[in-house]
Residue, then its C-alpha position, 0 to 999 in steps of 0.5 A: m499499499l505504501h509503494y502504491a502511494v509513493v508511485f502515485f506521489v512520483i507521478a504526481l510530481i513528474a505530472a506537476v513538472l511537465g505542466f499537467g495540474g489536473i493529473a497531478a492534483s489527481a495523482a496527489g489525491i490518490a496517493q493521500v488516500l492510500f498513504v492515510i489507509f497504510l496508516v489505518l492497516a498499519l495502526v490496527s495491526v499494531v494494536f491487534g499484535l499488542i492484543r494478542k500478545r497478552 
């Protein structure tokens, strides 16, 4: 998940440099959503890991 977020971020940077504002904004938005999903899943994994150790 984090890999895809980084890929979309790089796509957004390249599109912004080349002047494709709409594509850059869309790719940046997708990257943000994927990063938030990654953070939520990582947090859930840590919580379940702590609960299981008890």
